[in-house]
ZABA-465852 format. One record per residue: x, z, y of N, C-alpha, C in turn. Coordinates in steps of 0.02 Angstrom, whole numbers, plus 32768, in hexadecimal, padded with zeros to 4 digits. Each point is the difference from the previous one (the first is absolute). Example, Ala and Ser with C-alpha at 12.3 -4.5 7.8 and 13.67 -1.06 7.14 Angstrom:
// ZABA-465852
829481867EE47FD38000803B802D8000803C 7FEE7FDC8035802A8003803B7FD980258037 
END
This chain:
// ZABA-465852
BC884D9233CA803A7FF97FD4803B8027801D 802280237FD48039802A801580397FD4801A 801D8014803980397FDB801B803980308010 80387FE58014803B8029800C7FF580338036 7FDA7FEE80337FF2803080367FDD803D7FE5 7FD17FF67FD17FDE80397FE08031802E7FDC 80327FE27FE0803180287FDB802A802A8030 80137FE280388026802580337FD58038801D 7FC17FF1800C7FD28032801D7FF9803D7FD4 80077FF77FBE7FFC80397FD3803380358014 803D7FEB800E8035802F80147FF580198047 7FE97FD4802C7FF2801580457FCB80378002 7FD17FFD7FD17FCB80327FFE801A80457FEA 803E80027FE9801E80417FEE801D8025803B 80067FDF8039801E8020803B7FD6803C8016 80228039800B7FDF803E8015801D80178043 7FD880238028801D801E803D803580337FED 8030800A802D803680317FF47FE680457FEE 7FC68011801B7FE380427FF67FDB80077FBE 7FFA7FC97FDA7FD880017FC380287FEB7FC2 80428006800380297FED7FC77FF780347FC8 7FF47FE87FC47FF3802C7FC780377FFB7FCC 7FFE802E7FD0803080037FC97FD97FFC7FBE 80147FD27FD57FE27FFC7FBE8035800B7FCB 7FEE80237FCB802F800E7FCA7FE07FED7FBD 80247FDA7FD87FEA7FEE7FBD8033801B7FCF 7FEA80297FD28030801C7FD07FE67FFB7FB9 802F7FEE7FD47FF17FF47FBA801E80377FD5 7FE180097FC6801C80307FD07FEE7FEA7FB9 802C80137FD17FF27FF27FB97FD180357FE5 7FD07FEB7FD87FD1802E7FDF801280007FB6 8017803A7FE7801A80057FBC7FDB80357FD9 7FF77FF57FC07FE480337FD4802E803C7FFE 7FE5803B800D802A803C8005802280117FBE 7FE07FF07FC8801C80117FBF80337FCD7FE7 7FEF7FC08006802B7FCB7FE580307FE38034 7FF1800B804080257FE380387FFE7FB48000 7FCB7FE47FE17FF57FB880007FCE7FEE8037 80047FC3801A7FCF7FEB80327FBB7FF97FE1 7FCD800B80277FBB7FFD7FE77FE77FB87FFF 7FDB7FEF7FCC7FDE7FC080017FBE80088026 7FDF7FC9800B7FC2800280267FC780207FD8 7FF97FED7FC17FC480117FDA8007803E7FD4 803B80197FF3800780397FD37FDD803E801C 7FF1802F7FD37FE3803F801680308023802F 7FE6801780388028801E803680317FCE801F 7FEE7FC07FFB80287FCB801E7FEB7FF38048 80157FC780197FF57FEF80467FB67FFE8012 7FD87FE27FD47FB87FFC800E7FE180458006 8013802E7FD57FE48044800280178025803F 803E7FF480158018801F803E7FD77FE6803C 7FF37FBF80007FD67FE480357FBB80228000 7FE4800A7FC57FBE80207FFC80008045801F 803580267FF380048043801D80087FFE804C 80247FCF801980087FF980497FBE7FEA8020 7FD97FD87FDC7FBE7FEC80197FD3803E8006 8006802E7FD17FDA803F800480138029803D 803E7FF5801A80188024803B7FF27FDB8040 7FD97FC97FFC7FEA7FDE803D801D7FBC800C 802D7FE87FD6801C7FBD80097FCE7FCC7FE8 80017FC5801F7FD37FC97FEE80267FCC7FD8 7FE27FE77FCA80247FD17FD580057FBA801E 80367FDD7FEF80097FB9800F80027FDC7FBD 7FD17FD27FF77FF87FDD7FBF801F7FBB8003 80137FE77FC4801B7FBC7FFC7FF57FE47FBA 7FF67FBF7FFC80007FDD7FC07FBC7FFF7FDE 7FFD7FDA7FCA7FC27FF97FDA7FEB80427FE0 8031802A7FF07FF180407FE17FEE80358034 80047FED80407FF180308036802D803E7FFB 803F7FF47FF2803080377FFB800C801F8044 80088042800180148022803D804B7FF78008 80147FDF803680487FF2800A801C8022803E 7FD68027802180178024803B7FC9802D801A 8010802780337FD1802F801D80088000804C 7FCB801180238004800580497FDC803F8017 801A801B80367FE3803D801E800C7FFB804B 7FCD7FEC8025800B7FF3804780317FC78008 8036800C802580337FCD800B803B80077FD0 7FFA802D7FCF803380077FCD7FED7FD67FC2 80337FE77FDE7FF67FDC7FC2803180187FCB 7FE980047FC3802D80087FC77FFF7FBE7FDA 80397FE07FFC80057FC17FDC8028800A7FC0 7FF27FD47FD1801E80057FBE80377FCB7FFA 803D80177FF880397FD37FF980037FE57FB8 802A7FCF7FF37FFC7FDB7FC0800380297FC1 802880367FFE800680287FC37FDC80448006 7FD28004802F7FDA803E8007801D80308033 80337FEB80258017802A80377FC780068033 7FF9803C801D7FCD800A803480217FF98044 7FDE7FDD802D80177FFB80457FC98019802E 8010803380287FD38014803680137FD9803E 7FD17FD7801880097FDF80417FDC802B8033 8026802680267FE3802F802F7FE17FDD803C 7FD4802480227FE27FE3803B80318001803B 7FF67FD58031802B8001803B7FF780418027 80368024800B7FFC8043801E802B8004803F 7FF180328029802180068041804580207FFC 8009802E7FD1803F80257FFD801180147FB8 803D80187FF8801980107FBD7FE0803F7FE3 7FEA802D802B7FDB803B7FE67FC37FE87FD8 7FDC7FD1801D7FC57FE57FDD80147FDB7FC1 80377FDA800480197FDC7FC5801080307FC7 8023803580108014802F7FCC7FC480267FE4 7FCF800F802B7FC2801F7FE87FDD7FD17FCF 7FFD7FC080117FDF7FCF7FD580247FFC7FBC 80427FFD800280277FFD7FC27FF5803E7FD6 8002803A80217FF880407FDC7FBB80057FE0 7FCD7FEC80257FBC80037FE57FF97FD27FC3 801B7FC480057FFC7FD07FC98024801B7FC2 803E80188009802680177FC67FE1803E7FE1 7FE5802C802A7FDD803B7FE57FC27FED7FD9 7FDD7FCD80187FC57FE87FDD80147FE37FBC 80367FDB7FFF80187FE37FC1801780387FD1 80228032801A801680387FD67FC480257FE3 7FCB800580287FC380227FEA7FE37FDF7FC1 7FFE7FBE7FFF7FE37FDE7FC680347FF47FC9 8040800A800F80347FF57FCE7FF980317FC6 7FE7803C800E7FF780317FCB7FCC7FE97FCE 7FCB7FE1801A7FCA7FE77FD580187FC67FD5 80297FD5801C80137FC17FDF804880017FE4 802280398006804280087FE080327FCB8017 80077FF9804380327FD28019802C80228035 803B7FE2800A802C80158036800C7FC4802E 8017800E803C80107FCB8031804A80048011 80217FC77FFA80487FFD800E800D7FD2803B 80238019803280117FD8803B80497FEB7FFD 800D7FC67FE480437FE37FFD7FFC7FB48009 80377FE1801380007FB8800A7FF97FD97FBF 801F80187FCA7FFB7FE27FBE7FF480377FCD 7FD27FF67FD27FF580317FCB804080057FD7 801C803D7FF8804580077FE9800B7FFB7FB5 7FCB80007FD9800780047FB77FE67FC27FDD 7FC87FE680167FDA7FCF7FDA801C7FB98007 7FF77FD97FCB80107FB980027FC37FD88015 800A7FC280117FC97FD680177FC87FFC7FCD 80127FFE7FC07FCE7FFA7FCB7FD3803D7FFB 80148037801F7FD8803E7FFB7FC48000802F 7FFD7FD1802E7FCB7FFF80327FC97FD07FEC 7FC28013800E7FC77FD37FF57FED7FDF8042 7FD27FD17FFD7FEA7FDC803B7FBA80168014 7FF5800380417FBF8014801A7FD27FC28007 7FBE800A7FFD7FD27FC77FFE7FF07FE38045 80347FEA80237FF67FDD804080167FB87FF7 7FD47FD28012800C7FBA7FF1803F7FE58023 800E8018803C803B7FE78023804080107FDA 7FFF80397FDB803C80137FDA800B7FD17FC5 7FCA7FE77FE380077FD17FC980247FC08017 7FEE7FEA803C801F7FC3801C8049800E8010 800D80398020804580118013802B800C7FC2 7FE3801E7FCD8025800F7FC280197FC07FE0 7FD77FCD800280137FC07FE280347FDB802A 7FFA80078043802A7FDA802E80458020800C 800280428002803D80238014803F7FED7FDA 7FFE7FFC7FBD803E7FF07FDC801E7FBC8011 7FD87FD4801D80197FBD801180277FFF8041 7FFC80368028802180008042803280398009 8008802C7FCF8030803680068002802A7FC1 803B801B7FF1800880237FBF7FE280467FFF 7FF1801D803B7FE7804580017FBA8007801D 7FDB7FC980057FBE8003801D7FD180307FDC 80037FFF7FBE7FD4802C7FD9801780498005 8042800A8004801A8044800B7FE6801A8043 80037FD680347FE7801580417FB780147FFC 7FD77FD97FDD7FB8800D7FFD7FF080407FDB 8022800C7FC87FEC80357FD3802A80408003 803F7FF98013802E80397FFA801180218042 7FE27FE980388015801A80417FC8801F8028 8013802C802E7FD3801E8032802580048042 7FDC7FF98037801F800280427FD480278030 801C800D803A7FD98018803A80087FCD8037 7FC87FEB801C80007FD080377FE68022803F 801D7FED80397FEC801C80407FE77FC7802C 7FC58009801D7FE17FCD802A7FFE80178048 801A7FD6802D8004801280477FE57FC7802B 7FDE801280367FDF7FCF802B802F7FE18033 7FE87FCA801E80237FE080387FCF7FF8803A 801B8002803D7FD67FFF803C7FFF7FBC8023 80277FD17FE780037FBC801C80287FD57FD0 80007FC0800A80297FD47FD7804A80118009 8014800D803E80468012800E801280427FDD 7FD380308001800B80407FDF80067FF77FB4 7FD67FD47FE580047FF17FB880457FE47FEE 80197FD1802980417FE27FF2803780348001 7FFF802B80328033803480077FFF80307FC5 7FC580187FEE7FFA802F7FC980107FDF7FBD 7FEA7FC27FF7800E7FDC7FC2804C7FFB7FF6 80257FEE803580487FF97FFA802380427FF2 7FE980358020801C80427FF37FF480157FB8 7FC37FF87FE97FEF80147FBC80277FD77FCC 80067FBF800B80257FD67FD1804A80118000 801B8012803A804680148003800D80427FDC 7FCF802D8005800980447FE67FE1800C7FBC 7FDF7FCC7FE47FDC800C7FC18030801A7FCA 803D7FE77FFF803080177FCD80178047800D 80018015803F80128046800E7FC9802D7FE5 7FC17FEB80067FC980257FE2800780027FB4 80137FC87FE2800C7FFF7FB8803480347FEC 8036800580278036802F7FF07FEA80488008 7FDE801080377FEC8045800D7FD080197FCB 7FD27FD57FEB7FCB80157FD2800A7FE47FB9 803D7FE97FF0800D7FE67FBD7FED80347FCC 7FD87FEA7FCE7FE580307FD07FF17FDE7FBD 802B7FD17FED7FF77FE07FBE80447FF17FE0 802580347FEE80437FF67FE480027FF97FB4 7FC880087FDE800080027FB77FDF7FC37FE2 80157FEE7FC57FDF7FCD7FD8800580147FB7 7FC780017FDE7FFD800D7FB88029803E7FED 7FF480378023801B80427FF18049800A8011 801D7FD38026804680098014800A7FEA8048 803A8011801C80107FED8045800F7FB58002 7FE07FDE802E800D7FB88009803B7FF78030 800E7FC3801380367FF2802F7FE880028048 7FC18016800B7FE17FF980427FE080418017 8000800980427FDC8039801E7FB67FEF8007 7FF37FBF800D7FBA7FE980047FF87FC37FD3 7FF3800E7FC17FF57FCA7FD07FC17FD88012 7FCF8022801E7FC37FDD801680127FC6802E 802E800C802E80147FCB802F801F7FC57FDC 8025800D7FCB801F7FCA7FD97FCA7FD77FDE 7FCE80217FE47FC97FDB7FE17FDF7FD28033 7FF58019803D7FE17FD78034802C7FC48012 804280098001802D7FC8800F7FF97FC77FCE 7FEF80127FC27FFC7FCF7FCA7FB87FF17FED 7FD3800280317FB97FF47FF27FEC7FB98011 80087FEB803E7FEA7FBD8016801C7FF38045 80367FDB800480237FF780407FD67FDB8034 7FCC7FDE7FEB7FD67FDC80307FD3802F8029 7FF8803E7FE87FD1802C8023801C8046800C 8040800B7FF2801E80438009803D7FFB802E 80208039800D803F7FFF80257FF980128049 80327FEB80278005801780467FF17FC98033 7FE37FC97FEB7FE67FC9802A80247FFA8044 80397FDD8000802B7FFE803C7FE17FDE803D 7FCC7FD67FF77FE37FDE803A7FE280308033 7FF4803E7FEC7FE58032802F8031800B803A 803F7FF07FF68032800A8034800D7FC18029 7FDC7FCB7FF280057FC4802A7FE4800D8045 801C7FE080327FEC800C80467FB67FF2800B 7FE47FD07FDA7FBA7FEC800B7FD080227FD0 801580367FDF7FD480217FD07FC3801D8023 7FC57FF47FE27FC1801A801B7FCC7FFF7FC7 7FC1800D80117FCB7FFF7FCD7FFE7FBC7FDD 80057FCB80267FFC7FBD7FE380377FF37FCE 803C8019800E80377FF67FD17FF380227FBD 7FE1803C80027FEF80227FC27FC97FD97FDB 7FD07FE580267FCC7FD67FE180207FC57FDC 80307FDF802080217FC67FE0802380157FBF 8020803A8001801F801B7FC37FCB800A7FCA 7FCA802380127FCD80107FCE7FDD7FC27FE5 7FF97FCD802A7FDE7FC37FEA80257FDE7FC7 804280097FFD80277FDC7FCE8017802B7FC4 7FEE80408001800D80297FC57FCC7FEF7FCA 80157FF17FC37FCF7FEE7FCC7FCC80377FF6 7FC37FEB7FF57FCA802F7FF3800180177FB7 7FDC80367FF37FF280167FBC7FBB7FEA7FEA 7FCF800D802B7FBA7FF77FEC7FD47FF6803D 7FC37FE97FF47FCA800780317FC5801E7FDB 7FD5802080257FC880247FE37FBF7FDD8014 7FD87FEE7FCD7FBF7FE0800C7FCC80217FD3 7FCB801A801E7FC9801F7FD9801A80347FCF 802A802D801A801C80377FD9802E7FEA7FC7 80157FC18002802E7FE67FCD80417FEB8021 803880127FE180427FED801980147FBE7FE0 80127FCF802980147FBE7FE8804C7FF9800A 80227FEF7FCA80497FFA800280147FC18026 80248009803880197FC78027804B8007800B 802380207FD18048800D800980257FBE800C 802E8003802E80297FC580107FE67FD8803A 7FC1800880127FE47FDD803A8008802A803E 800C7FE1803980088025803E7FBD80068025 7FFC8031802C7FC3800880287FF87FC4802F 80367FE280147FFC7FC4802A7FDC7FC87FDB 80127FF77FC17FDE7FCD7FD77FB680117FF8 7FF2803F7FF77FBA80177FF97FD87FEE803E 801C800D803B7FDD7FF1803E7FF57FB58009 802B7FD87FE27FFA7FB880047FD37FE37FC9 7FE2802C7FD77FD47FE97FCB80247FDF7FC6 803E80157FF380297FE07FCD8009802B7FC1 7FD2802E7FF3800380287FC37FE17FD87FC6 80277FF47FCC7FE57FDD7FC67FC780287FE0 8006804280017FCE802B7FE07FBD7FFD8025 80017FFA80417FC37FFD8029800A7FCC8037 7FFD7FC07FEF80127FCC80307FD27FFC803C 7FC280167FFA7FD17FFB80387FFA80428027 802580327FE97FFB8042801F802F8005803C 7FEF802C802E802B800D803A800C804B8006 80398010801C8013804680077FD380258031 7FF480407FF17FD8802C802C802D8037801C 7FE48025802F80248039801D801380337FCB 7FD2800D7FD1800E802F7FC980387FE67FD3 80027FBF7FF680377FE37FD98043800E8022 80027FF98042803D800D8026801580497FF9 7FD0802E8007801080477FFA801980107FBA 7FE17FE37FCE8017800B7FBB80467FE57FF5 800D7FC5801B80427FE17FF88036802B801F 7FF2801D803A8032802980228014803D7FD7 7FD380177FD48011803A7FD5802E7FEC7FC7 800C7FC07FF6802C7FE97FCA80447FEB801A 800E800E804080437FF8801C802180447FFE 803F80037FE8801F80417FF4804580088021 80097FEA803E8040800E80218009804B800B 803D80148010800E8047800A7FD6801E8039 7FF07FD780317FD0801380347FCD7FC88002 7FC080137FFD7FCA7FCF7FFD7FD38006803D 7FEC7FC7801A7FD27FFF80397FB97FF77FE8 7FD5802E80147FB87FF87FF97FE480098046 7FCE802B80087FEA80128044802480408014 8038800A7FE180308036800D80407FEB7FDC 803580268008803E7FF37FDD800680317FC5 800F7FE67FC6800480297FC3804880007FE6 801E803B8001804480087FE47FFA800F7FB6 80267FD97FD77FF580017FB8803F80117FD8 8033801D8020804280047FE1800F80437FDE 7FD180308001801080437FE97FE480107FBB 802880227FD87FE8801A7FC07FCB8035800B 7FD380067FCF7FD3803A7FFF802A803F7FF9 7FEA803580218027803E80027FD3803C7FF0 801E803B80067FDD803F7FF27FCF800F8039 7FD980347FF57FCD80158030801D80098046 803880238006801D800E804280177FC08022 801F7FD47FDB801B7FC3801F7FC97FCF8014 7FC680027FDD7FCA7FD280127FED8009804A 7FFD803E80167FF0800D804680397FEC802E 803D80067FE8803B7FEF802880087FB58009 7FE87FD97FD0800A7FB780047FDC7FE3803D 7FBF800B800A7FE17FE6803E801A8022803F 801180407FFA80198024803B80417FE0801A 802D7FEF7FD380407FE280147FF67FC18029 7FD47FD47FE87FF67FBF80227FD68008803F 7FD2802F80007FD7800B803B802C8017803A 802E802D7FF3802D80188034802B7FC8801D 80147FD17FD7802A7FC980177FD97FCB8028 7FC27FF37FEB7FDC7FC7801D7FCA80128033 7FE8803D7FFF7FC78011802C80138026803F 80418005800E80188019804080287FC78020 7FED7FEC803C801E7FC4801F804C80058006 80198039801780488007800980257FFC7FBE 7FE2801F7FCD80217FFE7FBD7FFD7FBA7FE2 7FC97FDE80097FFB7FBB7FE880347FD48023 80078009804280337FDA80258046800F7FE5 800D803F7FF0804280147FE980117FE07FBD 7FD180047FD0800E7FE37FBE80017FB48004 7FD97FE4802D80017FB7800A80447FEA801A 801D8027802C80437FF0801A803580077FCA 7FFA80357FD78031800A7FCA7FFE7FC67FCE 7FC47FEF7FEA7FFA7FCC7FCC80047FBA801D 7FF87FF9804180037FBE801F80437FDF7FF9 803480277FF480437FE57FF7800E7FEB7FB8 7FD380117FD2800B7FF07FBA7FF07FB67FF4 80247FE27FD37FF57FBA7FEE7FD67FFB7FC1 7FEB7FC37FF17FDC7FF57FC1802C80147FC5 80407FF28005802F80127FCA8002804C7FF7 7FFD802580377FFE80497FFD7FC280187FDA 7FC77FE480137FC180157FE17FFE7FED7FB6 80197FC57FF180017FE97FBA8030802B7FD7 80388012801D8030802B7FDE7FDF80437FEE 7FDD801E80307FDE803F7FF37FCA7FF87FCA 7FD97FCC80057FCA7FF37FD1801A7FFB7FB9 803B7FE17FF8801B7FF57FBD8027803C7FE5 801E8028802C802E80357FEA7FE280468000 7FD1800D802E7FE4804380037FDD80167FC0 7FDB7FD47FDD7FE180177FC28032801D7FCE 803D7FE880008033801A7FD28023803D801B 80167FFE803D802C8035801A7FDC8032802E 7FC47FF180157FD9802F8027802280138041 7FFE80408010801D801A803E804B7FF58004 80217FF77FC780497FF77FFE80157FB7800E 7FD07FD4800B80107FBA800D802C7FFA803F 80377FDE7FFB802C7FF5803A7FDE7FD18031 8005801080427FE07FD68033801C80108044 80177FCB8023801680078046803480388009 80357FFE7FDC8035803280057FEA80477FEF 7FC980067FDC7FE880417FEB7FD67FF97FC1 7FCE802A7FFA7FD37FFE7FC87FB87FFA8019 7FD47FEA7FD47FB88000800F7FE980478012 801F80317FE07FF1804680108006800E804A 80337FE48021800A800C80477FC67FE38029 7FE97FC57FED7FC67FE280227FC2802A7FF4 7FF880177FC27FC580287FEF7FFD80408029 8039802280088002803E80277FF07FF2804A 801A7FC9801A7FF27FEE80457FB57FF18009 7FE47FDB7FD27FB97FEF80047FD4803E7FFA 8014802F7FD67FDA803D7FFA7FFC80258042 8038800480248000802280417FD37FDC8032 80027FBE7FFF7FD57FD9802D7FB7800B7FEE 7FF07FFE7FBF7FBB800B7FEA7FE780458013 802B80337FF87FED804480147FEF8003804A 80287FDD80287FF37FFF80487FBE7FDC800F 7FF47FC97FDD7FC27FDB800A7FC380297FEE 800480257FC97FC7802A7FEC7FF6803A8030 8037801C80197FFA803680317FDE7FE6803F 80127FC480157FE37FE3803D7FB57FF27FF9 7FE97FF57FC27FB97FF17FF57FD4803D800C 801C803C7FF57FDE803F80127FBE800A7FDB 7FFF7FEB7FC17FC580107FD7800E80417FDA 7FD88033800E800A80417FE27FCD800C7FC9 801680227FCB7FD380157FCA7FD8803D8017 7FD180147FD67FD9803D8010802E803D8002 80387FFD7FDD802F8038800080337FFB8039 7FFD7FCA8026802A7FFB803C80417FDA7FF9 800E7FE37FC5803E7FD97FF97FF27FB6800A 80337FDA80157FF67FB9800C80137FD87FC1 7FFF7FBE800780077FD47FC6804780007FE2 8031801C8024804480047FE58002802A7FC1 7FCF802B7FF67FFC802A7FC480087FD77FC0 7FE47FC380017FFD7FD87FC380427FDD7FF1 80308007802D80437FE47FF5803180347FE6 7FE9803E7FF7802E80367FED80227FF27FBC 7FD97FE97FCF801E7FF27FBE80347FC88005 7FF07FCD8027802F7FC98009804080198021 7FF9802B8032803A801B8023802C80287FD0 7FE180297FD6802680277FCE80267FD17FD1 7FDD7FCC7FE880207FD07FD2803C7FDE8021 7FF77FE8803E80357FDB8021803B802E8013 7FF2803F800D80378030800D802B80077FC2 7FE17FF87FC5802580037FC1801B7FBC7FEC 7FF27FCD802980157FBA7FF27FDE7FE47FC1 7FC280157FF57FDE7FEF7FC27FBB7FE0800C 7FED7FD47FD37FBC7FE77FFC7FDE80227FC5 7FBE7FF97FF77FE0801B7FC480217FE77FC0 80147FC07FFE80217FE67FC4804280237FF2 8027800C8034804080247FF77FF480457FE2 7FCD802280187FF280437FE67FE87FFF7FB8 7FD97FCD7FEE7FE97FF97FBB803B7FF27FD1 802D7FD58016803B7FF07FD7802A803E7FF5 8009802880348027803D7FFB7FDF80317FCE 7FBE800680047FDD802C7FD180077FE67FB9 7FFB7FBF7FF780057FE27FBE804280147FDE 80367FFE80258042800E7FE38011804B7FFE 7FE8802680318019804480087FCC80377FF2 7FC07FEE7FFB7FCD80337FF37FD57FEF7FC3 7FF57FC07FF57FD07FEC7FCC80217FEB7FBF 804280047FFC80227FED7FC27FF57FB87FEC 80007FD480327FF57FB87FF57FBD7FF17FDF 7FCF802880127FBC7FF47FE87FD37FEF803B 7FD17FD27FF47FCF7FED80337FC3802E8000 7FF680227FC77FC280277FF77FEE802E803B 80308024801E7FEE802E80367FDE7FDF803C 80097FBF80087FDF7FDD80377FB4800A7FFC 7FE680017FC37FB880047FF77FE58046800C 802C802E800F7FEB804380168011800C8049 803C7FEB80148018801080437FEB7FCE8035 7FF27FC27FED7FF57FCC80327FB97FE48002 7FD380227FDF7FBA7FEA80027FDD8020803C 7FC87FE380127FD9801B80377FDA803E7FEA 
END
């Protein structure tokens, strides 16, 4: 029978030697019909199912689900393509040693998608929120967990369905070498998650016009479900450790459990109740290790603990920025001196500071006032630290350049005091004649 020690051991099993820390990148994109600019349904001709079939012909293996045996994802070695609620594609990359490998993986995937896009008449858009379409324009994908979440979301937040269907993000996964290392990195990432939101803000539009926000995606997440999102302040408690995160996860309401390939709705019940045999739906059942792993995927704080740390605060971006997103965080966290430096900087921040950033950065971005300056000032400082960290790692490409190469676009943006959202807003007013249409030519992959 599963016990609390087993749950703690799950995280302990994620500990890696300092010499074996890897980088994982997960990036999402909208798949739109090239002619109509509408999202693709699953079953239509040249829809999601047909795209999956073409990828299977290129060597990907199908992942099936449900009574209809629908293909809901693909795998290739340690890479996975998962299907988000409205047909967004997410590549979950394999754990890699350096950013050169990460960017190669991203480039290969996007080129493969572009190769089949001609056959199926689709384009790929990398933005935090689809800038034109309304919620009613999106269809639902045939994954059972989404049916449960779709029903539950409106009861706990006004933008849960917007988050599911209208958003895309890039997530960066980084390893820890001990429980103490996990605590240090977790605190740094949670302190800086809003700075990442500001640097990579890329969702300023809603329904064909400029919204009030640089990262509208972040606003949708704020209004999704307060019991499982946000900046979880207990991470900064003196006694924070693996067990403390387990206690948090035990009391977050579940969505579902999976039995015999069927998803059972258990919304509102906690994992703690499940372990005690108190589920009305399955009173004699007990939680398994797989149940625990599934439950952890339904917790959505800005930084999430699995057998690695997952940063979740950044909008999906263009091809160039996708490589820069993991590079930025790798430079900060995977060089000891740089990690110590950012830990010292953020160690003076209070919960009120972090909450202020979390609430204000989505609207004001890099221009957010903070600590007698702007978030822009912190971003520029962090960029320099990250560049130093990447230089110290001494990973060279075949052409002889190190990982700092992938921060060049970010450096150019910050020198102009701009995020991707700022640049899009400027184009909207000064180049595009207040039209969104050029996005579908200039900002696609």
